[in-house]
DRENPA-3360 file (N, C-alpha, C; in nm, 2 decimals, always signed):
BEGIN
1 = XXXXXXXX = +5.25/-3.54/+3.41/+5.11/-3.50/+3.42/+5.02/-3.56/+3.54 ~ +4.95/-3.51/+3.61/+4.86/-3.52/+3.70/+4.73/-3.64/+3.65 ~ +4.73/-3.76/+3.70/+4.64/-3.85/+3.63/+4.49/-3.78/+3.66 ~ +4.41/-3.82/+3.56/+4.25/-3.77/+3.55/+4.17/-3.85/+3.59 ~ +4.17/-3.86/+3.72/+4.09/-4.02/+3.78/+3.94/-4.00/+3.76 ~ +3.88/-3.86/+3.74/+3.77/-3.89/+3.75/+3.70/-3.91/+3.62 ~ +3.79/-3.90/+3.47/+3.72/-3.93/+3.40/+3.68/-4.07/+3.33 ~ +3.56/-4.11/+3.28/+3.53/-4.20/+3.24/+3.58/-4.30/+3.12;
9 = XXXXXXXX = +3.63/-4.22/+3.05/+3.71/-4.27/+2.94/+3.73/-4.13/+2.83 ~ +3.81/-4.21/+2.73/+3.84/-4.13/+2.60/+3.81/-4.14/+2.49 ~ +3.76/-4.06/+2.39/+3.70/-4.09/+2.29/+3.77/-3.99/+2.16 ~ +3.84/-4.08/+2.06/+3.93/-4.02/+1.97/+3.81/-3.99/+1.83 ~ +3.84/-3.95/+1.76/+3.76/-3.87/+1.64/+3.87/-3.85/+1.50 ~ +3.82/-3.94/+1.41/+3.91/-3.89/+1.30/+3.80/-3.75/+1.23 ~ +3.88/-3.71/+1.16/+3.82/-3.58/+1.10/+3.72/-3.62/+0.95 ~ +3.82/-3.60/+0.85/+3.75/-3.66/+0.70/+3.72/-3.81/+0.72;
17 = XXXXXXXX = +3.60/-3.76/+0.68/+3.51/-3.95/+0.65/+3.45/-3.97/+0.79 ~ +3.47/-3.88/+0.88/+3.42/-3.92/+1.04/+3.33/-3.79/+1.10 ~ +3.40/-3.70/+1.14/+3.34/-3.57/+1.17/+3.29/-3.51/+1.06 ~ +3.35/-3.50/+0.96/+3.28/-3.44/+0.83/+3.32/-3.54/+0.67 ~ +3.25/-3.50/+0.59/+3.27/-3.59/+0.48/+3.30/-3.49/+0.37 ~ +3.37/-3.42/+0.36/+3.40/-3.32/+0.22/+3.41/-3.35/+0.07 ~ +3.41/-3.49/+0.06/+3.39/-3.55/-0.08/+3.26/-3.58/-0.13 ~ +3.16/-3.55/+0.00/+3.03/-3.57/-0.01/+2.95/-3.42/+0.02;
25 = XXXXXXXX = +3.03/-3.34/+0.03/+2.99/-3.18/+0.06/+2.95/-3.16/+0.18 ~ +2.97/-3.24/+0.30/+2.95/-3.22/+0.43/+3.06/-3.17/+0.48 ~ +3.08/-3.02/+0.50/+3.22/-2.96/+0.49/+3.22/-2.91/+0.67 ~ +3.09/-2.94/+0.74/+3.11/-2.90/+0.91/+3.03/-3.00/+0.96 ~ +3.07/-3.03/+1.10/+2.98/-3.14/+1.16/+2.88/-3.09/+1.15 ~ +2.77/-3.22/+1.18/+2.63/-3.23/+1.17/+2.59/-3.15/+1.32 ~ +2.43/-3.12/+1.29/+2.41/-3.07/+1.45/+2.44/-3.18/+1.54 ~ +2.39/-3.33/+1.52/+2.35/-3.46/+1.61/+2.50/-3.47/+1.67;
33 = XXXXXXXX = +2.63/-3.44/+1.56/+2.76/-3.46/+1.60/+2.82/-3.39/+1.69 ~ +2.76/-3.26/+1.67/+2.79/-3.16/+1.79/+2.73/-3.18/+1.92 ~ +2.58/-3.23/+1.92/+2.55/-3.29/+2.03/+2.62/-3.38/+2.10 ~ +2.68/-3.47/+2.03/+2.71/-3.60/+2.09/+2.83/-3.57/+2.18 ~ +2.92/-3.48/+2.09/+3.03/-3.44/+2.15/+3.02/-3.34/+2.25 ~ +2.91/-3.24/+2.31/+2.86/-3.18/+2.38/+2.83/-3.30/+2.55 ~ +2.74/-3.38/+2.49/+2.70/-3.49/+2.55/+2.80/-3.60/+2.63 ~ +2.90/-3.59/+2.55/+3.03/-3.72/+2.59/+3.08/-3.61/+2.71;
41 = XXXXXXXX = +3.13/-3.46/+2.67/+3.20/-3.41/+2.79/+3.11/-3.39/+2.92 ~ +2.99/-3.39/+2.90/+2.90/-3.35/+3.04/+2.90/-3.49/+3.11 ~ +2.94/-3.60/+3.02/+2.91/-3.74/+3.09/+3.04/-3.78/+3.17 ~ +3.14/-3.72/+3.15/+3.27/-3.72/+3.22/+3.40/-3.78/+3.12 ~ +3.35/-3.76/+2.95/+3.48/-3.83/+2.87/+3.55/-3.71/+2.80 ~ +3.67/-3.77/+2.79/+3.76/-3.68/+2.71/+3.73/-3.69/+2.60 ~ +3.72/-3.57/+2.49/+3.70/-3.60/+2.33/+3.85/-3.55/+2.28 ~ +3.90/-3.59/+2.19/+4.02/-3.56/+2.10/+3.99/-3.59/+1.95;
49 = XXXXXXXX = +4.01/-3.49/+1.90/+4.02/-3.54/+1.74/+4.16/-3.58/+1.69 ~ +4.15/-3.68/+1.63/+4.30/-3.76/+1.60/+4.27/-3.78/+1.43 ~ +4.36/-3.70/+1.37/+4.35/-3.68/+1.26/+4.52/-3.66/+1.16 ~ +4.51/-3.68/+1.05/+4.62/-3.69/+0.97/+4.66/-3.54/+0.94 ~ +4.55/-3.45/+0.96/+4.57/-3.31/+0.93/+4.66/-3.25/+1.02 ~ +4.70/-3.13/+1.00/+4.76/-3.05/+1.10/+4.68/-2.95/+1.17 ~ +4.73/-2.87/+1.30/+4.62/-2.81/+1.34/+4.59/-2.69/+1.26 ~ +4.68/-2.64/+1.17/+4.65/-2.54/+1.07/+4.51/-2.56/+0.96;
57 = XXXXXXXX = +4.50/-2.71/+0.95/+4.42/-2.76/+0.82/+4.28/-2.80/+0.90 ~ +4.26/-2.76/+1.00/+4.12/-2.76/+1.10/+4.07/-2.63/+1.09 ~ +3.93/-2.68/+1.04/+3.86/-2.56/+1.03/+3.80/-2.48/+1.16 ~ +3.72/-2.36/+1.13/+3.66/-2.32/+1.31/+3.57/-2.40/+1.28 ~ +3.50/-2.45/+1.24/+3.39/-2.56/+1.27/+3.43/-2.67/+1.37 ~ +3.53/-2.74/+1.31/+3.56/-2.83/+1.37/+3.65/-2.79/+1.53 ~ +3.71/-2.69/+1.52/+3.76/-2.62/+1.66/+3.68/-2.56/+1.76 ~ +3.55/-2.53/+1.68/+3.42/-2.51/+1.76/+3.35/-2.62/+1.83;
65 = XXXXXXXX = +3.40/-2.74/+1.76/+3.34/-2.86/+1.86/+3.36/-2.85/+2.02 ~ +3.46/-2.79/+2.05/+3.51/-2.76/+2.18/+3.56/-2.89/+2.26 ~ +3.63/-2.99/+2.16/+3.72/-3.11/+2.19/+3.81/-3.08/+2.31 ~ +3.85/-3.19/+2.37/+3.96/-3.17/+2.51/+4.07/-3.16/+2.45 ~ +4.09/-3.18/+2.35/+4.24/-3.19/+2.26/+4.25/-3.23/+2.13 ~ +4.36/-3.24/+2.08/+4.43/-3.30/+1.95/+4.52/-3.35/+1.93 ~ +4.48/-3.51/+1.84/+4.59/-3.56/+1.80/+4.60/-3.54/+1.66 ~ +4.71/-3.44/+1.61/+4.73/-3.40/+1.47/+4.87/-3.45/+1.39;
73 = XXXXXXXX = +4.83/-3.44/+1.24/+4.97/-3.49/+1.16/+5.02/-3.65/+1.20 ~ +4.92/-3.68/+1.18/+4.90/-3.88/+1.24/+5.03/-3.91/+1.37 ~ +4.98/-3.83/+1.47/+5.03/-3.89/+1.62/+5.15/-3.80/+1.63 ~ +5.20/-3.69/+1.54/+5.33/-3.62/+1.59/+5.31/-3.51/+1.66 ~ +5.17/-3.43/+1.69/+5.13/-3.32/+1.74/+5.03/-3.36/+1.84 ~ +5.06/-3.32/+1.99/+4.94/-3.36/+2.07/+4.90/-3.24/+2.15 ~ +4.79/-3.19/+2.17/+4.75/-3.08/+2.28/+4.66/-3.13/+2.34 ~ +4.66/-3.10/+2.47/+4.56/-3.15/+2.58/+4.51/-3.04/+2.64;
81 = XXXXXXXX = +4.41/-2.97/+2.66/+4.36/-2.85/+2.75/+4.43/-2.74/+2.69 ~ +4.45/-2.72/+2.58/+4.57/-2.60/+2.55/+4.67/-2.64/+2.58 ~ +4.73/-2.74/+2.62/+4.87/-2.75/+2.64/+4.95/-2.85/+2.55 ~ +5.08/-2.78/+2.52/+5.12/-2.94/+2.40/+5.21/-3.02/+2.47 ~ +5.17/-3.13/+2.46/+5.25/-3.26/+2.51/+5.34/-3.32/+2.45 ~ +5.34/-3.29/+2.29/+5.40/-3.39/+2.22/+5.43/-3.30/+2.06 ~ +5.55/-3.26/+2.04/+5.55/-3.19/+1.89/+5.68/-3.23/+1.84 ~ +5.68/-3.37/+1.76/+5.79/-3.40/+1.66/+5.80/-3.38/+1.55;
89 = XXXXXXXX = +5.86/-3.30/+1.48/+5.89/-3.22/+1.36/+5.99/-3.28/+1.25 ~ +5.96/-3.28/+1.12/+6.05/-3.34/+1.02/+6.21/-3.23/+1.06 ~ +6.31/-3.30/+1.07/+6.41/-3.24/+1.07/+6.41/-3.15/+0.95 ~ +6.47/-3.02/+0.98/+6.51/-2.93/+0.88/+6.60/-2.99/+0.77 ~ +6.68/-3.01/+0.75/+6.77/-3.08/+0.65/+6.70/-3.18/+0.55 ~ +6.61/-3.25/+0.62/+6.50/-3.32/+0.53/+6.40/-3.29/+0.47 ~ +6.37/-3.17/+0.56/+6.25/-3.07/+0.50/+6.35/-3.00/+0.37 ~ +6.44/-2.96/+0.39/+6.53/-2.87/+0.27/+6.56/-2.97/+0.15;
97 = XXXXXXXX = +6.62/-3.12/+0.17/+6.62/-3.18/+0.07/+6.48/-3.24/+0.03 ~ +6.37/-3.24/+0.04/+6.22/-3.26/-0.02/+6.22/-3.15/-0.11 ~ +6.22/-3.02/-0.05/+6.20/-2.91/-0.11/+6.27/-2.90/-0.23 ~ +6.41/-2.93/-0.24/+6.52/-2.90/-0.35/+6.47/-3.05/-0.46 ~ +6.44/-3.17/-0.40/+6.44/-3.25/-0.50/+6.29/-3.25/-0.59 ~ +6.18/-3.19/-0.51/+6.02/-3.19/-0.57/+6.08/-3.06/-0.64 ~ +6.14/-2.98/-0.62/+6.17/-2.85/-0.73/+6.22/-2.87/-0.86 ~ +6.32/-2.97/-0.83/+6.40/-3.05/-0.99/+6.30/-3.13/-1.05;
105 = XXXXXXXX = +6.22/-3.22/-0.98/+6.11/-3.30/-1.05/+5.98/-3.22/-1.06 ~ +5.98/-3.08/-1.03/+5.85/-3.04/-1.07/+5.72/-3.10/-1.02 ~ +5.74/-3.15/-0.88/+5.64/-3.19/-0.79/+5.58/-3.11/-0.69 ~ +5.45/-3.08/-0.67/+5.39/-2.97/-0.59/+5.36/-3.04/-0.47 ~ +5.38/-2.98/-0.37/+5.37/-3.04/-0.23/+5.31/-2.94/-0.15 ~ +5.25/-2.96/-0.03/+5.22/-2.89/+0.09/+5.33/-2.94/+0.22 ~ +5.38/-2.83/+0.27/+5.42/-2.88/+0.39/+5.38/-2.82/+0.54 ~ +5.34/-2.93/+0.60/+5.21/-2.89/+0.70/+5.31/-2.91/+0.84;
113 = XXXXXXXX = +5.24/-2.77/+0.90/+5.27/-2.74/+1.01/+5.18/-2.70/+1.08 ~ +5.19/-2.71/+1.24/+5.07/-2.66/+1.30/+5.00/-2.52/+1.32 ~ +5.10/-2.43/+1.29/+5.02/-2.30/+1.29/+4.99/-2.27/+1.16 ~ +5.11/-2.29/+1.06/+5.10/-2.24/+0.92/+5.14/-2.37/+0.84 ~ +5.06/-2.40/+0.73/+5.13/-2.50/+0.60/+5.17/-2.39/+0.49 ~ +5.23/-2.48/+0.43/+5.33/-2.40/+0.31/+5.31/-2.47/+0.18 ~ +5.27/-2.39/+0.09/+5.26/-2.46/-0.03/+5.38/-2.39/-0.14 ~ +5.39/-2.53/-0.24/+5.52/-2.51/-0.36/+5.48/-2.40/-0.45;
121 = XXXXXXXX = +5.36/-2.36/-0.46/+5.33/-2.25/-0.56/+5.27/-2.18/-0.51 ~ +5.18/-2.08/-0.63/+5.03/-2.00/-0.60/+4.95/-2.13/-0.59 ~ +4.80/-2.08/-0.56/+4.69/-2.18/-0.54/+4.65/-2.21/-0.70 ~ +4.72/-2.26/-0.76/+4.72/-2.32/-0.89/+4.63/-2.42/-0.92 ~ +4.61/-2.48/-1.02/+4.48/-2.58/-1.06/+4.49/-2.71/-0.93 ~ +4.64/-2.74/-0.91/+4.66/-2.89/-0.86/+4.62/-2.86/-0.74 ~ +4.72/-2.79/-0.68/+4.73/-2.74/-0.50/+4.59/-2.68/-0.48 ~ +4.55/-2.61/-0.59/+4.42/-2.50/-0.54/+4.28/-2.61/-0.52;
129 = XXXXXXXX = +4.29/-2.72/-0.61/+4.16/-2.82/-0.62/+4.22/-2.88/-0.49 ~ +4.30/-2.91/-0.47/+4.31/-3.00/-0.30/+4.30/-2.92/-0.20 ~ +4.32/-2.78/-0.20/+4.29/-2.71/-0.06/+4.13/-2.70/-0.08 ~ +4.05/-2.67/-0.20/+3.93/-2.66/-0.21/+3.84/-2.78/-0.17 ~ +3.91/-2.89/-0.20/+3.85/-3.03/-0.19/+3.82/-3.05/-0.05 ~ +3.91/-3.01/+0.03/+3.94/-3.07/+0.20/+3.92/-2.94/+0.25 ~ +3.84/-2.84/+0.21/+3.81/-2.72/+0.29/+3.89/-2.68/+0.36 ~ +4.02/-2.67/+0.34/+4.12/-2.61/+0.39/+4.15/-2.45/+0.43;
137 = XXXXXXXX = +4.16/-2.41/+0.55/+4.16/-2.28/+0.57/+4.28/-2.20/+0.49 ~ +4.22/-2.11/+0.38/+4.33/-2.06/+0.29/+4.41/-1.96/+0.36 ~ +4.37/-1.89/+0.46/+4.44/-1.79/+0.54/+4.57/-1.85/+0.65 ~ +4.56/-1.99/+0.66/+4.70/-2.06/+0.72/+4.78/-2.15/+0.63 ~ +4.78/-2.07/+0.49/+4.86/-2.15/+0.41/+4.92/-2.00/+0.33 ~ +5.06/-2.04/+0.35/+5.14/-1.96/+0.29/+5.27/-2.01/+0.13 ~ +5.24/-1.91/+0.06/+5.31/-1.96/-0.06/+5.48/-1.91/-0.07 ~ +5.50/-1.83/+0.01/+5.63/-1.79/+0.05/+5.69/-1.77/+0.19;
145 = XXXXXXXX = +5.84/-1.80/+0.20/+5.86/-1.79/+0.33/+6.03/-1.79/+0.33 ~ +6.08/-1.75/+0.46/+6.20/-1.74/+0.44/+6.25/-1.83/+0.60 ~ +6.35/-1.87/+0.58/+6.43/-1.95/+0.69/+6.36/-2.07/+0.71 ~ +6.38/-2.13/+0.86/+6.36/-2.25/+0.88/+6.21/-2.23/+0.93 ~ +6.14/-2.36/+0.87/+5.99/-2.36/+0.90/+5.95/-2.49/+0.99 ~ +5.83/-2.49/+1.06/+5.80/-2.62/+1.15/+5.73/-2.69/+1.04 ~ +5.77/-2.83/+1.02/+5.66/-2.93/+0.93/+5.63/-3.05/+1.03 ~ +5.55/-3.12/+1.02/+5.53/-3.23/+1.06/+5.50/-3.36/+0.97;
153 = XXXXXXXX = +5.45/-3.32/+0.90/+5.40/-3.44/+0.77/+5.35/-3.32/+0.64 ~ +5.36/-3.40/+0.53/+5.41/-3.36/+0.40/+5.27/-3.42/+0.31 ~ +5.23/-3.31/+0.22/+5.14/-3.37/+0.13/+5.22/-3.37/-0.04 ~ +5.23/-3.45/-0.12/+5.26/-3.45/-0.24/+5.19/-3.50/-0.36 ~ +5.19/-3.39/-0.47/+5.08/-3.43/-0.56/+5.16/-3.48/-0.68 ~ +5.09/-3.60/-0.72/+5.11/-3.70/-0.85/+5.09/-3.58/-0.97 ~ +5.22/-3.58/-1.03/+5.23/-3.48/-1.17/+5.23/-3.61/-1.27 ~ +5.18/-3.70/-1.27/+5.18/-3.80/-1.39/+5.28/-3.84/-1.48;
161 = XXXXXXXX = +5.39/-3.79/-1.44/+5.52/-3.82/-1.47/+5.61/-3.95/-1.42 ~ +5.70/-4.01/-1.50/+5.79/-4.06/-1.38/+5.88/-3.99/-1.27 ~ +5.90/-3.88/-1.25/+5.93/-3.80/-1.18/+5.86/-3.84/-1.05 ~ +5.75/-3.85/-1.04/+5.67/-3.93/-0.89/+5.72/-4.04/-0.85 ~ +5.72/-4.11/-0.92/+5.76/-4.24/-0.89/+5.92/-4.25/-0.83 ~ +6.02/-4.14/-0.87/+6.12/-4.10/-0.82/+6.11/-4.05/-0.68 ~ +6.05/-3.96/-0.66/+6.02/-3.96/-0.51/+5.98/-4.09/-0.38 ~ +5.88/-4.14/-0.44/+5.84/-4.25/-0.36/+5.95/-4.35/-0.38;
169 = XXXXXXXX = +6.07/-4.37/-0.46/+6.16/-4.46/-0.43/+6.28/-4.38/-0.34 ~ +6.31/-4.25/-0.37/+6.40/-4.18/-0.28/+6.36/-4.19/-0.16 ~ +6.23/-4.17/-0.10/+6.20/-4.16/+0.06/+6.16/-4.29/+0.10 ~ +6.14/-4.40/+0.03/+6.07/-4.49/+0.07/+6.11/-4.58/+0.21 ~ +6.23/-4.51/+0.26/+6.29/-4.63/+0.37/+6.23/-4.53/+0.48 ~ +6.21/-4.39/+0.45/+6.16/-4.31/+0.57/+6.04/-4.29/+0.58 ~ +5.97/-4.28/+0.48/+5.82/-4.22/+0.46/+5.75/-4.33/+0.42 ~ +5.58/-4.32/+0.46/+5.51/-4.39/+0.41/+5.43/-4.28/+0.32;
177 = XXXXXXXX = +5.38/-4.30/+0.18/+5.26/-4.26/+0.08/+5.15/-4.31/+0.10 ~ +5.06/-4.24/+0.15/+4.93/-4.29/+0.15/+4.82/-4.21/+0.05 ~ +4.77/-4.25/-0.02/+4.68/-4.20/-0.16/+4.55/-4.16/-0.10 ~ +4.53/-4.02/-0.16/+4.40/-3.96/-0.09/+4.27/-4.05/-0.18 ~ +4.15/-4.00/-0.14/+4.06/-4.04/-0.22/+4.05/-4.04/-0.38 ~ +4.09/-3.88/-0.37/+4.11/-3.85/-0.53/+4.22/-3.91/-0.61 ~ +4.29/-3.98/-0.53/+4.40/-4.05/-0.65/+4.52/-3.99/-0.71 ~ +4.49/-3.85/-0.65/+4.61/-3.80/-0.75/+4.71/-3.74/-0.64;
185 = XXXXXXXX = +4.70/-3.72/-0.51/+4.79/-3.68/-0.40/+4.78/-3.76/-0.30 ~ +4.87/-3.76/-0.24/+4.92/-3.84/-0.12/+4.98/-3.78/+0.01 ~ +4.95/-3.84/+0.14/+5.02/-3.80/+0.26/+5.12/-3.88/+0.25 ~ +5.24/-3.78/+0.32/+5.36/-3.83/+0.34/+5.43/-3.81/+0.45 ~ +5.45/-3.95/+0.52/+5.46/-3.91/+0.66/+5.57/-4.01/+0.70 ~ +5.59/-3.98/+0.82/+5.75/-4.05/+0.89/+5.70/-4.18/+0.89 ~ +5.78/-4.33/+0.89/+5.74/-4.43/+0.93/+5.77/-4.43/+1.08 ~ +5.66/-4.52/+1.14/+5.66/-4.49/+1.30/+5.57/-4.41/+1.35;
193 = XXXXXXXX = +5.55/-4.29/+1.28/+5.45/-4.22/+1.33/+5.32/-4.24/+1.27 ~ +5.22/-4.28/+1.37/+5.07/-4.27/+1.34/+4.98/-4.25/+1.46 ~ +4.84/-4.24/+1.42/+4.75/-4.16/+1.52/+4.80/-4.28/+1.65 ~ +4.82/-4.42/+1.65/+4.82/-4.50/+1.74/+4.93/-4.45/+1.87 ~ +5.06/-4.40/+1.74/+5.17/-4.39/+1.85/+5.13/-4.22/+1.90 ~ +5.06/-4.13/+1.84/+5.02/-4.02/+1.95/+4.92/-4.06/+2.06 ~ +4.86/-4.16/+2.03/+4.73/-4.20/+2.15/+4.81/-4.24/+2.24 ~ +4.87/-4.37/+2.22/+4.99/-4.41/+2.34/+5.07/-4.30/+2.41;
201 = XXXXXXXX = +5.13/-4.24/+2.32/+5.19/-4.09/+2.43/+5.11/-4.04/+2.51 ~ +5.00/-3.97/+2.45/+4.87/-3.92/+2.54/+4.82/-4.02/+2.67 ~ +4.81/-4.14/+2.64/+4.78/-4.25/+2.74/+4.87/-4.25/+2.85 ~ +5.02/-4.23/+2.82/+5.10/-4.25/+2.89/+5.10/-4.11/+2.96 ~ +5.10/-3.99/+2.92/+5.11/-3.90/+2.98/+5.01/-3.85/+3.12 ~ +4.87/-3.91/+3.05/+4.80/-3.87/+3.15/+4.74/-4.03/+3.24 ~ +4.81/-4.13/+3.21/+4.81/-4.23/+3.27/+4.63/-4.31/+3.29 ~ +4.59/-4.30/+3.17/+4.47/-4.35/+3.16/+4.47/-4.51/+3.06;
209 = XXXXXXXX = +4.41/-4.61/+3.14/+4.42/-4.75/+3.07/+4.33/-4.75/+2.95 ~ +4.43/-4.84/+2.85/+4.36/-4.87/+2.71/+4.22/-4.90/+2.73 ~ +4.16/-4.97/+2.80/+4.04/-5.01/+2.88/+3.89/-4.92/+2.85 ~ +3.96/-4.80/+2.87/+3.86/-4.68/+2.87/+3.88/-4.62/+2.71 ~ +3.90/-4.65/+2.64/+3.95/-4.57/+2.48/+3.84/-4.65/+2.42 ~ +3.81/-4.51/+2.31/+3.73/-4.54/+2.22/+3.76/-4.47/+2.12 ~ +3.73/-4.50/+1.96/+3.80/-4.45/+1.83/+3.67/-4.42/+1.77 ~ +3.66/-4.35/+1.66/+3.56/-4.33/+1.53/+3.67/-4.31/+1.43;
217 = XXXXXXXX = +3.66/-4.39/+1.32/+3.74/-4.32/+1.18/+3.66/-4.43/+1.06 ~ +3.74/-4.39/+0.96/+3.70/-4.47/+0.82/+3.78/-4.54/+0.73 ~ +3.92/-4.46/+0.77/+4.04/-4.52/+0.65/+4.13/-4.59/+0.70 ~ +4.24/-4.60/+0.60/+4.33/-4.67/+0.63/+4.42/-4.63/+0.72 ~ +4.43/-4.50/+0.74/+4.53/-4.46/+0.85/+4.44/-4.45/+1.02 ~ +4.33/-4.50/+0.99/+4.30/-4.53/+1.13/+4.33/-4.69/+1.19 ~ +4.37/-4.76/+1.11/+4.40/-4.89/+1.16/+4.46/-4.91/+1.28 ~ +4.55/-4.82/+1.24/+4.70/-4.87/+1.39/+4.60/-4.80/+1.52;
225 = XXXXXXXX = +4.50/-4.71/+1.51/+4.44/-4.64/+1.60/+4.35/-4.76/+1.64 ~ +4.24/-4.83/+1.57/+4.18/-4.93/+1.59/+4.21/-5.02/+1.65 ~ +4.35/-5.05/+1.61/+4.44/-5.17/+1.70/+4.47/-5.15/+1.82 ~ +4.50/-5.01/+1.88/+4.51/-4.98/+1.99/+4.40/-4.97/+2.10 ~ +4.30/-4.89/+2.06/+4.22/-4.89/+2.16/+4.13/-4.98/+2.20 ~ +4.02/-4.99/+2.27/+3.97/-5.08/+2.30/+3.85/-5.14/+2.23 ~ +3.79/-4.99/+2.18/+3.65/-5.02/+2.11/+3.68/-4.94/+1.97 ~ +3.71/-4.97/+1.85/+3.70/-4.91/+1.72/+3.56/-4.90/+1.67;
233 = XXXXXXXX = +3.52/-4.78/+1.63/+3.41/-4.81/+1.58/+3.38/-4.74/+1.44 ~ +3.37/-4.80/+1.32/+3.41/-4.81/+1.19/+3.27/-4.69/+1.12 ~ +3.30/-4.61/+1.06/+3.19/-4.51/+1.01/+3.15/-4.59/+0.88 ~ +3.00/-4.57/+0.84/+2.96/-4.60/+0.75/+3.03/-4.59/+0.61 ~ +3.10/-4.70/+0.50/+3.17/-4.63/+0.41/+3.31/-4.68/+0.41 ~ +3.35/-4.73/+0.54/+3.47/-4.71/+0.57/+3.57/-4.83/+0.48 ~ +3.64/-4.79/+0.48/+3.79/-4.90/+0.42/+3.75/-5.04/+0.47 ~ +3.75/-5.13/+0.38/+3.78/-5.27/+0.39/+3.85/-5.29/+0.52;
241 = XXXXXXXX = +3.96/-5.26/+0.47/+4.09/-5.32/+0.56/+4.04/-5.24/+0.71 ~ +3.97/-5.16/+0.73/+3.97/-5.08/+0.85/+3.87/-5.15/+0.93 ~ +3.77/-5.22/+0.85/+3.63/-5.31/+0.91/+3.69/-5.41/+0.98 ~ +3.81/-5.48/+0.92/+3.86/-5.60/+1.01/+3.92/-5.56/+1.11 ~ +3.94/-5.44/+1.18/+3.99/-5.43/+1.29/+3.87/-5.34/+1.39 ~ +3.75/-5.35/+1.34/+3.64/-5.29/+1.38/+3.59/-5.30/+1.50 ~ +3.55/-5.29/+1.61/+3.46/-5.35/+1.74/+3.32/-5.36/+1.69 ~ +3.26/-5.23/+1.62/+3.14/-5.24/+1.58/+3.12/-5.13/+1.44;
249 = XXXXXXXX = +3.05/-5.12/+1.37/+3.02/-5.03/+1.26/+2.90/-4.93/+1.28 ~ +2.88/-4.85/+1.22/+2.77/-4.72/+1.24/+2.74/-4.69/+1.10 ~ +2.63/-4.60/+1.13/+2.61/-4.52/+1.00/+2.72/-4.40/+0.94 ~ +2.69/-4.35/+0.82/+2.80/-4.24/+0.78/+2.81/-4.11/+0.85 ~ +2.86/-4.04/+0.78/+2.89/-3.90/+0.84/+2.72/-3.85/+0.82 ~ +2.67/-3.84/+0.69/+2.54/-3.80/+0.67/+2.43/-3.82/+0.76 ~ +2.45/-3.95/+0.82/+2.34/-4.01/+0.86/+2.36/-4.03/+1.05 ~ +2.45/-3.94/+1.08/+2.50/-3.93/+1.22/+2.53/-4.05/+1.28;
257 = XXXXXXXX = +2.67/-4.14/+1.21/+2.68/-4.23/+1.26/+2.77/-4.21/+1.40 ~ +2.81/-4.09/+1.44/+2.89/-4.09/+1.56/+2.79/-4.06/+1.66 ~ +2.67/-4.02/+1.65/+2.55/-4.02/+1.75/+2.49/-4.14/+1.80 ~ +2.49/-4.21/+1.68/+2.39/-4.34/+1.69/+2.48/-4.40/+1.78 ~ +2.59/-4.44/+1.75/+2.69/-4.55/+1.77/+2.69/-4.49/+1.92 ~ +2.73/-4.39/+1.95/+2.72/-4.33/+2.08/+2.60/-4.36/+2.18 ~ +2.49/-4.34/+2.13/+2.38/-4.38/+2.20/+2.36/-4.54/+2.22 ~ +2.39/-4.59/+2.10/+2.37/-4.76/+2.12/+2.45/-4.79/+2.21;
265 = XXXX = +2.58/-4.74/+2.22/+2.67/-4.78/+2.33/+2.65/-4.75/+2.50 ~ +2.59/-4.63/+2.48/+2.51/-4.58/+2.62/+2.62/-4.48/+2.65 ~ +2.70/-4.40/+2.56/+2.80/-4.36/+2.63/+2.71/-4.21/+2.65 ~ +2.62/-4.18/+2.56/+2.57/-4.04/+2.62/+2.39/-4.11/+2.61;
% end
């Protein structure tokens, strides 16, 4: 891909706890956050969402931010200026094996793809609660399908029995299980795939130096991203392990942390 010589830098934004905070009822980016991203682009910066979510779990409000691109599903999918740069799916035989195992052990799951995501049951109490908590687009969720499907990452829901420990044990060599804030569901993603993996692939593709990189985040799955970029800015209320890697801290979502930090750093 041709070098983007005129850009001043790239700013990456986590979603949950950074652009929005669904746990605190902030399901849409604030007006100041929208303004910050618009001004960043006007000032010559690329803006990318970097999230554990797949494209199918990004709301219209997030897509309407008009960012330059997306790194989704913990670095396994990259899209820049509407062009797909990377899409590393879970092998179908592994997906089939997980589906079969979860069925036998009565573990609910979500298979996350970019166009659609797939759930093990109807929107019952456990899956439905998760969907509503994170304000996931229901129209992008299917509860039945035929044939091979595209999957980049999974969510598994703790059923409170020993069977859940079995899935953690069975797939521990290939997958990482990261607990959600609600503590009864987990991201299940392949080892070696992080937001940093996606960012590094993007920087190589467009030949942009690390010295021009910034990132906003709040959670443990942002640690590798902060370790890679030049300037990692931790939102208010960030995980203590992330704070150790932060260049600076800012306010939380409700208090327009993104806008405030960008003004302070003279990026907007």
